N, C-alpha and C positions, 0 to 999 in steps of 0.2 A: 504493500500500500504506500509506504514511504517512497519507494523508488518511483512509483507511478506519479505521485505528487511532485517529486523533483523533476520528472520528465515533463509534466504539464507546465510547471513553473518555468522550466528552461525554454520550452516552446513559446510560451507567452513572452518571455524576455527577448527571444530572437525576433518575434513579431514586432515588439515595441522598438527594438533596435532598428529593424528595417524601416519602420514608419518614421523614426527619428532621422535616420540617414536620408530618407527620401525628402522629408521636410527641409532638412538642411541643404540638400541638393537644390531644391527650389529657391531657398533663401539666397544661396550663393550664386544662383544663375547657371549651375552646371546642367548640362543636357546630355543624356546618354546617346542620343542619335539626332541627326539633323536631316532636313529635306531641302532640296533645291526649290526655288520659287515655283517651277513648273510642276514638281511633284506635289507641293502643297496645294496648288491650284486644282490639280486633278482630283485631290481628295475633297476639297471644299465645294467645287462647282456643282456637283450633282445634288447637293443638299441645300443650296441657298435658293431663296425665292425673290422674285422681283415684281413689284406692283408698279404700274405705270399710269400716268395721267392720260386722258384722251388726246388724240392727235399724234402726228409722227415725231414731234420734237425737232431738234434735240432738247431734252429736258434736263435741267439741273438734277442732281441726285442726292440721295441720303443713304448712309449705311447704318444699319441698326444692329446692336449687339446685346444679347440677352444677359440675364443674370446667371449665376452658377448652376441653377437647376434646369437650364436649357430654354429653348424657344417655347413661349406660351402665348396666351391671348393678348398680353400687353404689347408684344411686338407687332402683332397684326393691327392693334388699335393705333399705335404710333405711326406705323407704315401708312395707314389710311389718312392720318392727319397730314403727313408729308405729301401724299398724293393730292390731297385737297389744296395744298399750297403750291401745287405745280411741279413737284419733284418726283422723280422715279425713286422708289424705295427698295433697297436690297436688304433683306433679312438674312444676316450672316449666321449660320449655324456652326458653332465650333465643337458641338458635342457629338452628334451622330457620326461625323467623319472620324472621330477618335473612339468610336464604339462606347461612348459614354451616355447613350440615350436609353439604355435598357437596364432593368434589374437594379434601379437606383444607383447605377455606377456613377451618375453625375455627382454624387455626394463626394467623390474623390476631389473634384474641383472645389466644392464648397469648403472642404476641410483643408485646402491648400496643399494636398498631396500631389497634384499634377496640374499642369496648364495654368500657371500663375499669370497675372496680367501681362508681364513683360514678354512671356512666351506667346500668349494668345495675340499680342500685338502683331505678330507675323501674319496671322490670318487677315487682319485688317489691312496691312500693307499690301498683301497679295490681292485683296478685293479692290483696293483703290487702283492698282495697276490694271486689273482686269476690266474695270469700267471703261477704260480708254478704247477697248475693242468692241464695245457693245453698241449696236446701232440704236439711234434715237436717244443717246445719253450724252449730255454735256459733262464730260469728266473733269473739266476745269473748275467746276462749281459743285462741291460735294459737302454736305452737312453730315455730322455724326451724331448719333444718339446711342448712349450706352447706359444700361441699367445695372446697378450693383457691380458685379464682376465685369460686366461689359463697360461700365464707366471707368473702372480701374484700368481696363485694357486700353481704352481711348486715351487716358491720361498718360500711360506709359509710352504709347506711340508718340505723343507730342514731344516727350523728352528725347526719345530715340532718334527722331528725325533731325535733331541737331548734331548728330555724330555720324561716323562712318560705319560703325559696327552694326550689322543687321540684328533684328530681334533674336533672342535665343531660340535655337531650333531651326533657323534658316541658314543656309550656307552663304547667302548673299541677299542683298536687297532686290526686289523684283523690278525696281527702277531707281534711279538716283534719288536719295532721300530728299534732296532739295526740290525736285520736281514733284514728288509725292506731297510734300508740304504745301506746294503751290496750289494743289487741287483743293485744299481745305479752306473753309470759311467758318461757319457756325458749328459749335460743338456743345451738345446738351448732355449733361451728366446727371443721372437720376440716382440719388442715394448711393454713391460709389463707395467702395472700400478704400480708405486712406490710411491704413495702419502701417505697421512696421515693414511689411513686404512691398509696399507701394513706393517705388523709387521715382515717382513723377516729378518730385521737386528737386531732383538731383542735377538738373540742368535747365537752361532756358527753353521755353516753348517757341514755336514759330511766331514772330512778332505780329503777323497780320491776323492770326487766329483769334476769334472772339468766343468766349465760353460762358455758359450758364450752368451753374450747379444748384440743383434743387435737393434739399436735405430734409430728413424727417427728424423732428425734435426728439421723439421717443423711440428712435431706431434701436431695436433689440438685436439686430444682426451686425451692423457696423456702427462705429462710434462717430456720430455727426460732429462732435467736438474736434476729432482728428481732421475731418475735412475742412472745418472752418479754419483751423490752424494752417493746413496745407494751402488753402486759398490765400491766406495772408502771406505765406512764404513764397508762393508763386507770384503774387502781385508784387512783392519786393524785388523779384527778378524781372519784372516787366510784363508778365503774362496778363492778358486782358480777361479776367474771370470774375463774373458777378456771382455771388453766393446768396441764396435765399433759403431760410429754414422755415418749414411749415410747422406751426405749433400743434402739439397734441396728436401728431401723426406718426405711424410706425412704418417700418421698412416695407417695400413692395406694395404700396397702397394702390398702384395702378393695375395689379394683376389679380384676376379672378381665379384662375386655375391654381390649385395647391395640391401638395401631397397630403395624405390623410392626417398626418401628425403635425402639420404646420400650424404654428400659433398665430400666423399673420392673417390679416383680413383685408379684403378689398374695400376701398373707401371712395365712393363715387364722387363725393364733394371734393376730396383732395385731388382726384384725377382731373376733375373739371377745372380746378384752379391751376393745376400744372399745365393743362391744355391751353388755357388763356395766357399763362406766362410764357409758354414756349412759342405760341403763335405771335405774341407781341414781340418777343425777342427776334423771331425770324423775319419780322417785317423790315428790319434794318438791313436785310441782305437781298439785294436785287441781283439778277443774272449778270455775270461778269464776262468780258471777252476772254477767250481761251488764253491760258498762260502756260500750258505744258510745253 
């Protein structure tokens, strides 16, 4: 009996060690394998969806990134909002291409054991480059919307675009980072993760990018105070980022679909307020001549 107990404890210890090493790998930015931009595109493309306004275009675009639990109804809602504003909306799925869409495997992302924001930023870079080859799309005018983990991802890309090194997990940039940055204009961040693993404040953002960060005061998943501080830090570096905190609101207020054990709730009033704030923010961005 004692030997069996020792064996069980040893196995649990090895599992904990493996988990710790994997988390440390994510924190340090180590990646066990990389993909070329073409390989990443081949993985992502079959699983993203594009909603388009009426007419042939070319239409300005928006790329939407979900939270750590994958693509749900809130992504469709925000995509329809962007279409109503005259933008084609690409919903970028980072989960199914990584086989994280079944059997609750997406929880590995939520727990920080894989696909942290800096790594997932490679998906976003590849999608930005792919927009250039899509008919009816004006790839020189792209908005971003990231929710939770998706917001973290968008923030990480802003920092990475100022350097030469591609996002972790990519062998190279899919296009020169300066030209990818030139595609961007408005960036909307919904209750993003701004904690220790978020390196978005580690360098300047593209100077022309304008951002809107909408936070939940009672966020039980991420710390809104961390994001308010990061907003101040980024502002001190010259980033143009407006930060608004919604009182009495929890994380994921715009999402109806939940796992059975989720403590979060959809809040129609908060989503309506966010819709008004985002549409008001977007009014300041008119179509621009191509700059790629």
